[in-house]
C-alpha positions in Angstrom: 11.8 2.9 17.4 8.9 3.9 15.2 8.6 1.8 12.1 6.8 2.1 8.8 6.0 -0.9 6.7 4.9 -0.9 3.1 3.3 -4.0 1.8 3.5 -3.8 -2.0 2.9 -5.7 -5.2 0.5 -5.9 -8.2 -3.2 -6.5 -7.7 -3.8 -10.2 -7.0 -0.3 -11.0 -5.9 -1.2 -12.1 -2.4 -0.5 -9.0 -0.3 -3.4 -9.4 2.1 -2.4 -13.0 2.9 1.2 -11.9 3.4 0.1 -9.1 5.8 -1.9 -11.6 8.0 1.2 -13.7 8.2 3.5 -10.8 9.1 1.0 -9.7 11.8 1.6 -13.0 13.6 5.3 -12.1 14.2 5.5 -8.3 14.0 3.6 -5.3 15.4 2.6 -3.5 12.3 0.8 -0.6 14.1 -1.9 1.4 12.5 -2.8 -0.2 9.2 -4.0 1.8 6.2 -5.7 0.1 3.3 -7.8 2.0 0.8 -9.9 -1.0 -0.1 -10.9 -1.4 3.5 -11.7 2.3 3.8 -13.9 2.1 0.7 -15.8 -0.9 2.1 -16.3 0.8 5.5 -17.7 4.0 3.8 -20.1 2.0 1.7 -21.3 -0.1 4.7 -21.5 2.7 7.3 -21.2 6.1 5.6 -18.5 7.2 8.0 -14.9 6.5 9.1 -13.8 6.6 12.8 -10.4 8.3 12.5 -9.5 6.7 15.9 -9.1 3.4 14.1 -6.4 4.9 11.9 -4.7 7.6 13.9 -3.3 8.1 17.4 -4.3 11.8 17.4 -7.5 13.6 16.8 -7.9 15.5 13.5 -10.0 18.4 12.6 -12.1 19.6 9.6 -9.4 22.3 9.1 -6.7 19.7 8.7 -8.8 17.7 6.3 -9.6 20.7 4.2 -6.0 21.9 4.2 -4.9 18.5 3.0 -7.5 18.4 0.2 -6.5 21.8 -1.1 -2.8 21.5 -0.9 -1.6 17.9 -1.0 -3.9 15.7 -3.0 -1.7 13.3 -4.9 -4.4 11.5 -6.9 -5.1 13.8 -9.8 -7.9 11.5 -11.1 -10.4 13.1 -8.7 -11.7 16.6 -8.4 -12.0 18.4 -5.1 -15.7 18.7 -5.6 -16.0 14.9 -5.4 -14.8 15.1 -1.7 -16.9 18.1 -0.6 -19.5 15.8 0.9 -17.0 14.5 3.5 -16.8 16.3 6.8 -14.8 15.7 9.9 -16.9 16.0 13.0 -15.6 14.9 16.5 -12.9 12.8 14.8 -15.4 11.0 12.6 -15.2 11.4 8.8 -18.8 11.6 7.8 -20.2 11.5 4.3 -23.2 13.4 3.1 -23.4 11.4 -0.1 -23.8 7.7 -1.0 -21.2 7.9 -3.8 -17.9 6.3 -2.9 -15.2 4.8 -5.2 -11.6 3.8 -5.1 -10.4 7.3 -5.8 -12.2 8.8 -2.8 -10.9 6.0 -0.6 -7.4 6.5 -1.9 -7.5 10.2 -0.9 -8.7 9.4 2.6 -5.9 6.8 2.9 -3.4 9.3 1.7 -4.6 11.8 4.4 -4.2 9.2 7.1 -0.7 8.2 5.9 0.5 11.8 5.8 -0.9 12.5 9.2 0.8 9.4 10.7 4.1 10.8 9.4 3.7 13.6 12.0 3.5 11.1 14.9 5.7 8.7 16.8 3.5 5.7 16.0 4.4 2.7 14.0 2.2 2.2 11.0 1.8 0.2 7.8 -0.1 0.4 4.5 -0.9 -1.8 1.6 -0.3 -0.5 -1.9 0.0 -1.7 -5.5 2.9 0.8 -5.7 2.2 1.6 -9.3 2.9 5.3 -8.9 6.2 7.0 -8.0 4.4 8.9 -5.1 4.6 5.7 -3.1 8.4 5.6 -3.4 8.4 9.3 -2.5 6.5 8.4 0.7 9.2 6.1 1.7 11.6 9.0 1.4 9.4 11.1 3.6 9.2 8.4 6.2 12.9 8.0 6.4 13.3 11.8 6.7 10.9 11.7 9.7 13.0 9.1 11.4 11.0 6.0 10.8 12.8 2.7 10.3 11.4 1.6 6.9 10.4 -1.8 5.7 9.3 -3.1 2.2 7.5 -6.4 1.8 7.0 -6.9 -1.9 5.2 -9.9 -3.4 5.0 -10.6 -7.1 4.3 -13.2 -9.8 5.9 -14.1 -13.1 3.1 -12.8 -15.3 0.1 -10.4 -15.0 -2.2 -13.1 -16.4 -1.7 -14.9 -13.1 -2.8 -11.8 -11.2 -5.9 -11.4 -13.5 -6.9 -15.0 -12.7 -6.5 -14.5 -9.0 -8.5 -11.2 -8.9 -11.3 -13.1 -10.7 -11.1 -15.8 -8.1 -11.3 -13.1 -5.3 -14.4 -11.6 -6.9 -16.1 -15.0 -7.0 -15.6 -15.1 -3.3 -17.1 -11.7 -2.7 -13.9 -9.6 -2.9 -13.4 -6.4 -4.8 -12.9 -6.3 -8.6 -10.2 -4.7 -10.8 -10.5 -4.6 -14.5 -8.1 -6.9 -16.4 -6.4 -4.1 -18.3 -5.8 -2.2 -15.1 -4.3 -5.2 -13.5 -1.9 -5.6 -16.4 -1.0 -1.9 -16.5 -0.4 -1.7 -12.8 1.6 -4.9 -12.8 4.3 -3.4 -15.0 4.2 0.0 -13.2 4.6 -1.6 -9.9 7.5 -3.7 -11.0 9.2 -0.5 -12.3 9.1 1.0 -8.9 10.6 -2.0 -7.2 14.4 -1.4 -7.5 14.2 2.2 -6.2 12.0 1.3 -3.3 14.3 -1.7 -2.4 17.4 0.6 -2.3 15.6 3.2 -0.2 14.4 1.1 2.7 16.3 -0.2 5.8 14.8 -3.7 5.5 13.3 -5.4 2.5 11.7 -8.8 1.8 11.0 -10.0 -1.7 8.5 -12.8 -2.2 7.4 -14.8 -5.3 3.8 -16.1 -5.3 3.7 -17.4 -8.9 2.6 -20.9 -7.8 -0.7 -21.1 -6.0 -0.4 -21.6 -2.2 3.4 -21.5 -2.5 4.8 -18.2 -1.5 8.6 -18.1 -1.4 10.9 -15.6 0.3 13.5 -15.0 -2.4 15.8 -12.5 -0.9 16.0 -9.9 1.9 17.9 -6.8 2.7 19.2 -5.6 6.0 20.9 -2.2 5.7 23.5 -2.7 2.9 23.5 -6.4 3.1 21.4 -8.6 0.7 20.8 -12.2 1.5 19.6 -14.6 -1.2 17.4 -17.4 0.0 17.3 -19.4 -3.3 20.2 -20.1 -5.7 17.9 -19.2 -8.7 15.3 -16.5 -8.8 12.3 -16.0 -11.1 12.8 -14.0 -14.2 10.8 -11.0 -12.9 13.1 -10.6 -9.9 16.2 -10.6 -12.1 14.6 -8.2 -14.7 13.1 -5.7 -12.3 15.5 -5.9 -9.4 18.8 -7.7 -9.6 19.7 -6.2 -13.0 19.2 -2.7 -11.5 21.1 -2.9 -8.2 24.6 -3.8 -7.2 24.4 -7.1 -5.3 
């Protein structure tokens, strides 16, 4: 069965570490991460689509996507005109890349993967309803859907961890964006949880102490701890019928 896994949670929650742990026990298939795409573009100036897709894609498909299905309204089409697909390689004629360009490319790969029979996964802050909409699309295409959500009790924790990541050479996110996205991500949680076939909710409030709090299999929800952090109660349990 083809599977789609969404690894979600606010910036700095610990998604990347969680993904590496899940990889040890599950086949996550093609993996889409806009931050990785941005880093590859800056380092090489091109993206080999074979790394992200089981099928070849054309310039026509890329252009059609740009003109009809761009979800990120914070970027103009003109900002992407320097990108061309040649022999399954997405090549850039410019040296300007930012997170918005990378997000559009990631969105292109995700939507193309929906048309295949391949298992795939992606990492997201899930701060926009379009990510929940994507879960709906995946289910409609016959994918078994999974949600791995990792959160913390307060956005100040996330801000601190993003700062630590930057000190180690990782990518930066402005503190106000971390806070804004934290609450928007939390607001999407309940709907995403109800949509998917399987869900796993983790708390990573304490450093180096990630806890699996609850999981969902079909219509059954299993609690792993007798008490849960306030954020889980507020943004999930109060909104669903457990």
